[in-house]
Kinemage of the C-alpha trace (Angstrom):
@kinemage 1
@onewidth
@group {chain A} dominant
@subgroup {mainchain}
@vectorlist {calphas} color= white
{ca met a 1} P 0.773 77.379 -0.142
{ca asn a 2} L -2.599 75.975 1.003
{ca phe a 3} L -5.244 75.256 -1.370
{ca asp a 4} L -8.787 74.644 -0.733
{ca asp a 5} L -9.130 70.379 -0.558
{ca arg a 6} L -13.039 70.304 -1.419
{ca tyr a 7} L -14.227 69.458 -4.811
{ca ser a 8} L -16.853 71.704 -6.218
{ca val a 9} L -18.055 71.747 -9.880
{ca ile a 10} L -20.149 73.860 -12.223
{ca glu a 11} L -23.422 73.272 -13.812
{ca pro a 12} L -23.782 70.228 -15.744
{ca pro a 13} L -22.655 70.179 -19.446
{ca pro a 14} L -25.282 72.123 -21.442
{ca tyr a 15} L -26.344 69.304 -23.721
{ca glu a 16} L -28.029 67.665 -21.351
{ca thr a 17} L -31.898 68.775 -21.228
{ca ala a 18} L -34.492 67.805 -18.755
{ca ala a 19} L -35.487 65.076 -21.254
{ca glu a 20} L -32.405 63.558 -21.349
{ca arg a 21} L -32.154 63.862 -17.478
{ca his a 22} L -35.274 62.258 -16.741
{ca ala a 23} L -34.223 59.329 -19.238
{ca leu a 24} L -31.286 59.069 -17.493
{ca thr a 25} L -33.218 58.624 -14.360
{ca glu a 26} L -35.629 56.247 -15.795
{ca leu a 27} L -32.690 54.026 -16.506
{ca gly a 28} L -31.234 53.839 -12.951
{ca val a 29} L -28.402 56.379 -14.095
{ca gly a 30} L -27.524 59.196 -11.225
{ca phe a 31} L -24.966 62.098 -10.965
{ca asp a 32} L -23.479 63.214 -7.892
{ca gly a 33} L -22.131 66.527 -9.061
{ca arg a 34} L -18.879 65.069 -10.590
{ca gln a 35} L -19.666 61.567 -12.621
{ca tyr a 36} L -22.539 59.889 -13.556
{ca ser a 37} L -23.577 56.605 -11.900
{ca tyr a 38} L -25.107 53.299 -12.571
{ca gly a 39} L -25.016 50.700 -9.528
{ca leu a 40} L -21.625 50.764 -8.285
{ca tyr a 41} L -20.076 52.077 -11.577
{ca arg a 42} L -19.060 55.077 -12.156
{ca tyr a 43} L -19.000 57.018 -15.598
{ca glu a 44} L -17.521 60.431 -17.063
{ca arg a 45} L -19.898 60.492 -19.677
{ca ala a 46} L -23.797 59.984 -19.385
{ca ala a 47} L -23.995 58.038 -22.704
{ca asp a 48} L -21.608 55.782 -21.165
{ca ala a 49} L -23.434 55.398 -18.031
{ca ala a 50} L -26.925 55.127 -20.133
{ca ala a 51} L -24.979 52.545 -22.578
{ca tyr a 52} L -24.149 50.150 -19.880
{ca ala a 53} L -27.650 50.714 -18.222
{ca arg a 54} L -29.545 49.582 -21.179
{ca leu a 55} L -26.939 46.732 -21.661
{ca ala a 56} L -27.866 45.591 -18.179
{ca cys a 57} L -31.579 45.619 -18.685
{ca thr a 58} L -31.035 43.549 -21.808
{ca arg a 59} L -29.409 40.994 -19.591
{ca gly a 60} L -32.112 40.994 -17.246
{ca glu a 61} L -29.973 42.699 -14.510
{ca ile a 62} L -32.183 44.268 -11.490
{ca leu a 63} L -32.047 47.847 -11.506
{ca pro a 64} L -30.528 49.822 -8.767
{ca glu a 65} L -32.852 49.844 -5.624
{ca gly a 66} L -33.645 53.115 -3.841
{ca pro a 67} L -33.823 56.956 -5.430
{ca val a 68} L -31.487 57.675 -8.265
{ca glu a 69} L -29.116 60.508 -6.623
{ca trp a 70} L -29.234 63.600 -8.925
{ca leu a 71} L -27.436 66.521 -7.496
{ca thr a 72} L -26.859 70.019 -8.494
{ca pro a 73} L -23.237 70.877 -8.535
{ca leu a 74} L -21.719 73.528 -6.722
{ca pro a 75} L -20.394 76.370 -8.588
{ca leu a 76} L -16.350 77.261 -8.607
{ca ser a 77} L -15.573 80.117 -5.963
{ca pro a 78} L -13.883 83.228 -7.305
{ca leu a 79} L -10.950 82.299 -5.342
{ca glu a 80} L -10.952 78.716 -7.323
{ca leu a 81} L -11.247 80.373 -10.471
{ca glu a 82} L -8.518 82.920 -9.571
{ca arg a 83} L -6.025 80.222 -8.591
{ca met a 84} L -7.028 78.504 -12.220
{ca ala a 85} L -6.643 81.171 -14.701
{ca glu a 86} L -3.138 81.619 -12.400
{ca his a 87} L -1.906 78.247 -13.140
{ca arg a 88} L -3.803 77.629 -16.607
{ca ile a 89} L -5.906 74.685 -14.954
{ca gly a 90} L -9.070 73.955 -17.243
{ca phe a 91} L -12.139 72.528 -16.030
{ca asn a 92} L -14.597 70.357 -18.414
{ca gly a 93} L -17.718 70.380 -15.978
{ca thr a 94} L -16.520 67.259 -14.281
{ca arg a 95} L -12.476 67.196 -14.490
{ca phe a 96} L -9.845 69.871 -13.928
{ca thr a 97} L -6.997 69.646 -16.429
{ca phe a 98} L -3.665 70.576 -16.224
{ca gly a 99} L -1.483 69.781 -19.495
{ca glu a 100} L -2.682 66.096 -20.999
{ca tyr a 101} L -3.952 65.159 -17.342
{ca arg a 102} L -7.220 65.342 -15.434
{ca tyr a 103} L -7.498 65.322 -12.067
{ca glu a 104} L -10.945 64.908 -9.828
{ca arg a 105} L -9.615 67.467 -7.321
{ca leu a 106} L -8.605 70.963 -8.025
{ca val a 107} L -6.243 70.993 -5.218
{ca asp a 108} L -4.415 67.963 -7.061
{ca ala a 109} L -4.548 69.805 -10.538
{ca leu a 110} L -2.958 73.103 -8.313
{ca asn a 111} L -0.145 70.649 -6.997
{ca ala a 112} L 0.862 69.590 -10.288
{ca ala a 113} L 1.164 72.621 -11.562
{ca val a 114} L 3.264 73.839 -8.798
{ca arg a 115} L 5.577 71.033 -9.040
{ca ser a 116} L 5.994 71.822 -13.114
{ca arg a 117} L 7.465 75.060 -12.314
């Protein structure tokens, strides 16, 4: 069985408002469509990225240079949604889940689901 190997995601979590996004951007926190970032560090939760950015500022660390990347995630395709339902794979907006495990790519969650049968 061949599965699409690309990673796609849905809109950012609903608790994230335009004001929160602006505040995160002011701190130097970005979002690449699946994870938040500050400098070279990556975070699953915006709150964690913001907390580290604030801590770095109190230490006098310099904010990351250049524009902060904030991408709009791609929606899941109908085929991806069908495969996820077929194999009972969840999606929390940034990670795919199968059982108690989390996966960055849908193909990895699908492979785990197929192997578990």
